[in-house]
N, C-alpha and C positions, 0 to 999 in steps of 0.2 A: 615424806622428804624427799624432792628429785635428784637425779644422779649428780646434780653440781655440788650440793651440799653435801651429799653422801661422799663422794669422791675428796672433797675438801677436809672434810671431819676424818675420811681416811688417812689422808697424809700426815693431818697435826698428830693423830694419834700414834701413829707408825713413828713419827720425829719425836714425841715424849717417850716412846716405849725405847726406843734406840738410845736416847741421851739417858734415860733411867738406867740401863745396862751400863752404859760408860762410867757414869756415875757411880755404880756398885762397884764396879771393876776399876778404876783408875780414879775415882774422886770426882769432885765438883768442877774442878777447872776443866778439865778434858770435856767433860760433858756438857757444861756453859758453851765452850768454844765451837764444838761441834754443834750446837743448836744454834747459836750466831752464825755460823757457816752455812749452815742448810737453808736458814731462814733467808739468809742476804741473796742466797743462789737462785733461791725461789722466787725473789723478788725483783732478781734481774732478770729471770724467765719470763715472768708475767709482765713485766714492763717492755721483753722483746716481744712478746705475741701480741700486748696491746697494740703496739705500734705496727705491726702487720696488719692487725685488725682495722685499725684506723687507715692504713692507706686502701683498703679493699673496701669500706666504708665511703672514702673519700672519692674513688675512682672506680666505681664496681665495674668487672667486666665478666659476662658470664661465662663459667668453666675456669676462672681464676682464682676460685677459693684454696686458700692454702690449706697445708694438712700438717698435723702435729700429734705428739704422744701425751698420753695420759687427759686430763683434763681439758686442754686447749684442744685436742684432737675430737673431744666431743663437742666442742661450742662450735667449731668451724664444721662438725657433720651437721649440727641442728642447722647452722647458717646456709649451708650448701641446699639441705631439704628444703628449707624455706625457700631460698633463691628459686630452686626448681620448681617448686609448686607455683611461686610469683610467675615464673616465665610462662610456665602452662596456662595460667588465667590471661596473662598479655596476650599470648598468641591467640587464644581463643575469641578475646576481644577484637584484636586485629585482623582475625577471619572472619569473624561477624560485621565487622567495618567495612572489609574487603566485600563482602556479598551484598552489604547495605548498598554499596556504591556502585556494583556491580547490577544490581536490581534498577536502581534510579537510572543508571547509564543504558539500561535495556529499554526501559519507556518508552512510548511515544512520544510522551508528553516532556513539555522543558520544565526544569526544576532549579529553581535560582533561590539562594539563602540570603537573607539580609541580616544585619546585626541592629542592634537598636538605635545606630545613628544613619540606618540605609544604606550601609557599606556592605559589596558584597563579599561574603564568606567563602560561597562555593557554588556552581554552576555545573550541570551536566553537559554534554556534548550538543543536545538538541537545542537547549537555552542558547546557548554560545550562535548557533545556527539561527535561531527565531530572531535574535538581537543583535548579532552583528559582534559579540563579546569574544574576549579571549581570556581564560579563567586565570591562568598564570599572571597574565600581563595587567589585569582588570581586577585583581583581589585587591579588597581593600578601598576600592574606589567607591565613592558614592554613586548610586545607580542613577539618579536625575543629571549628574555630571556625563554619564556617557549615554542614557537613552532622553534625549531631550524632545521628545514628541510630546506638544503641549496637552492633548488627551492623557498621556501617560502621567506626566507629573500631576495634572488636575486629580487622576484616579488616586494617586499616592497620597497627596496631601489632603484629600477630601476626608480618608479613613472611613469611607463607605464601600465596603467590599462585599455588599448583600449579590451585587450582578459582576458578571464578568465584563470586561474592557474589550471590545472589538479594535483591533489595530489593522487598516490595511497598507497593502504596499510592503510589506515586512519580507524578511529573508535576504537571502544572498541574490536573488535574482529580483527582488522587489515586486515579487507577483502575488504572494503570498498573504492570506488574511488569518490573523492569529488571534485565538481568544487570550487573553490574561485575568487570571482570578489569583488575587491577594489573600494569603492567609495567614491572619495575626498568631502567634505562638511564644511559649515561653515568656522572657523578661523582656516584653516589646519589640520582639523579633517578628520577622514576617518571613513567609515562606510563598515565592512566587511561582505560580503553576501555569503553564503557556500549554496550547493545544493549537494545531494548524488544522483550520478548518477550511479551509480553500475547496477542499472537495465538496464537502457539504454546502458551502456558499454555490458552489458551480451548478451542485444539484436541485438546491433551491432555485436558482435563477432560471435552470430547466425545466422546472416544473411552473412557475411563473409564463414561462413563454409557451410551455405547451398549453396551458390553460387557455392563456389570450391566443394563442394559433389554432387550437382546435375550434374556440368561441368563433372566431373570425371566419374560419374555412367554411362552417355549417351556418353561421349567419348571411353569408353571401347567396347560397342557392334558397336558403329561406325568404329570404328578403324578395328575390325574383319569384317564387313560387306567390308570395303573398301578394305582389303588385299583379301579377297576370289574373289570380283568383279574384280580387276586387275590380279589376277591370272586366272580367267575363261577366260578372255577377252585377255590376252597377251599370255598365254602359252598353250600348247596343253594338254589336258587333257582326261583323260578315260570318258567314261558314267558312271561308277560307281564313280569314282572321283567327277564328277560334280553333282551327285546326292548327295554326301556326303557332298559336298561344300553348296549345295541350302540349305540342311537341317540344317547345322550349321548357316547358314544366317537366316533362318527361326528362329530359336531359339533365337538367338539376336535380331531379328526384334520384336519377341514378349515381349521378354524384354523391350526394351524400350516402347513398346506400353502399357506393365503394369506400367512403372514409368511414364509415361505422363497420363496416366488414374488414376494413386492414386494422383498425384500432381493436376490434374483437380479435384477429389475428394476433397482434403483439400481444394483448393481454393474455392469450392461450399459451404464447411461446416462453413470456417471461414467467408464468405459473406451473410449466410444467417441470418439475425438478428432474423426472427422469431422463437419463439420458438417451438419445435417438439410437436404435439398434444398430446389429451390425450385420444387416441382411446386404447380400450383395445387390448393386443397383445396376439396371440396365441401361449403362451409358449411352452405348448407340441409339435404342429407342429414345432416350430422353434429349439427346441432341438433336435427333431429328425432329423430336417436337416441338423444342426450341426454334428449331428453324422454322417450321411450319408455321408457329404462331407469329413469329418475326415477320414471314412473307405475307401473312392475313393483315397484320397491323400495318405494314408496308404499302400494301395493295400495290405492288410495282413500283413503288417511288424509290426504291433502293435496292441495290445489288446484295443480296445477301448470299453469304457461303459459311460452310463448316469443314473444319478438319478434325479428324479424331485419329489418334494413334490406337490400334486395334488392340494393342495389348493391355489399355489402361483400364482398370477398374476400380470402384469404388464401393464403400462400405457406408452406409446410413439409413437415413429414411429419405425413400426416394420422394415423397410429397413434399416432404419440407426443402430438399435440395432443388427439386424442380420449380418450387414458387421463387426462392432465394436466386438461382440462376436465372429464372424467366426475367425478374425483375432486371437484371442488367442488362440482359437481349432489349426488353422492352422499353428501356431508357435509352440504350443505343439508338434505338428507331426513331423516338419521339424527338430527339434532340439532335437527330443528324438532316441536315437540310436536304432536300429531292435531289437523287441523283447520285449521293454519296456512298461508301461502303461500309457494311458492317460485316465481321469477320470472326466467327467461335472457333475456337480451337480448344482441344484436350488433348494433353502430352505430357510428358515427363520433363522434370527439372530436378536434380539432384536427389533422385529416389523420391519424390513428390509427385503426387499427379496434380495437375496445373488447368485449371480453365481459364480461360480468357475472352474477352468480348474487347474487339477494337473497331471503333469508328472512325468516321473522318468530319466529325461534327463541329461544332462552334468551340468545343474545348472547354476546360475549365481552369480559372485563375487560381496561383497556388494556394491564397489565403484562404480558400473555400475548402481545399480539399479535406483539412481534418475536420470539417464540420458537415459534411456530406450526409454521415449516417444518421445525424439528429432529427428529431421526427418534426415533419412539416418545414424544416431549413430547404431552403430553394435558392439557386445563385440568380435567376431569372423569375419572380413570383408569375409575371403576367403568360411568359410562354408555358410555365408548367400549367395554368389552367388552360390555355390553348391546346395543350397536347393532352391534356385529361388526366396527367399526374395528381395523386392525393397526397403527395409528399411524404410519404410512410413508406415507399419502395424499400429505400435503401435501409431505414430502421429495421423492416423486415429481414432483409440481407443480413444486417448484422448481427442478429438474434440467433439467425438460423444456422449461421457460419460459425458464431461463438458456441452454439451447442455440438457443432462437430468439430471443435478447436481449430477450425481453418482462419487463415488469414486472409483478409481483403487489401490489396495494395493498388492505388491508384496513381497512376503516371498521365499527365494532360498538359498540352500548349494550347494556348488561346489560338482559335483559327485554322489549328491543324487536327485537332479530335483528341480523343482520351482512350485509354486502354485500362481495362477493370481486369485483374488476375486475383484469383482465388487459389491459394495454394492449401492443399489438403494435409493434414500431418501424416506421418508414415503409418499409422494405426489403421487409418482410412484410406489408404492409398494401396491397391491392390494389381498384381502383374499377372493378366491373365494368362493362362498356359495355353490357350486355344488361338490367341492372335498371333499373327505373323510379325507384328512390328511394324507395319506398313501406315502410312498416312493417307486415310481414306477419305475421301470427301462425301459427305453426308448429300444424299439426293434431295432436290429441292422440293418435290412433290413426291406422292404418292406413297408418303412414309406410312410406315404403322407407329401408330402411337400407343403409351401403355393406359392401360383400360382404368388404372388409377389415377391419372392424370387431371387435376381440374381444368375445367374450361378456360380459366383465366390465369396466367402464369404471374398475375400479382398476387394471387389468395394463397395464403398460407395455412395449411390443415391443422 
């Protein structure tokens, strides 16, 4: 027997005992009157408590469970305990729901939920950006009324979701490539997953361009070599022509060797996961070596100068830095007309060591600057071949500077020249205690070079 039946039985037994005592003492009439009055009072009390319970159940508010004496106190206590347990369960479900929503919002993919009528039930922020939606405004709107791209409507209505749909020119700036995958679930509901594959598409395009470019770059010298070899083999040529043909073939062979060596250098840089060391680089000797190489490449056709703050020091891999900075210097010489100036500087900017190469060359149009460090990218292909460039120098610069956490910034004006600035991070910038802070001009000739320096500044160790 539970507590309600036990207390009800106790009340009735107590009333009967009291009525029996009145009956024995005063007779049946007082006993009956007492019993009727007690039962009527008990009935009124029950009706009052039932009315209170009805109000609580009709408009429940947590924490407003009434209190009472006796049996109804036990009822309200049990009801309060039940409501508290339910509230705990609801809060747990709400917390799980909130964590679930936060997890979906943190996902880099877009998530959009459709009901059985293809109406939007919910979507995360990424899906809003991909499709240009507003979750509050567009809820319960049919998806095809908001995304009217023919390929998406066909993909949705065809009901074949094995492969994702690739949609181009999406997003806020209409430059994104989005992969859309629809996953049916539940009672004819659908989950739309979106992923931004713009970087993947660009990487694939760069891979295709790289294969095409490297094939083209190697095909040209091979064609020249094959043609001259066939000429020498099949046609009678004079000794003078034979030597000229051999010299031309040697030039093309050296060009192919340069391309292969630069490709191997890039491969080594990309595969080397170990960070460059923190050894102090002899910057004065390095800049002197760069000037010496620039003058050798220029052969007196340009004015080459170099200035260095004597307090500047660098930490890193000397051979890699010499290769990267040497590429910048050699490019300045190659693309500056005769009589132009090439100026190298090493100094301080806001606590960062900065190496810059300024020239008075042809300059670079603004639309080409973001792509300069791509492999085989050339502003002027014909001039690059004439000057002996492989198209890989700035790609090597990019990887070396990335390994040293340095930034390459380019400013240029067509017809006025260019400035390439390498800004080293604070951890790679060292203030030399032995320097006096003066700006010293690096001597043009008779400099001592580092014994580890490669014989060509375009090569990376």
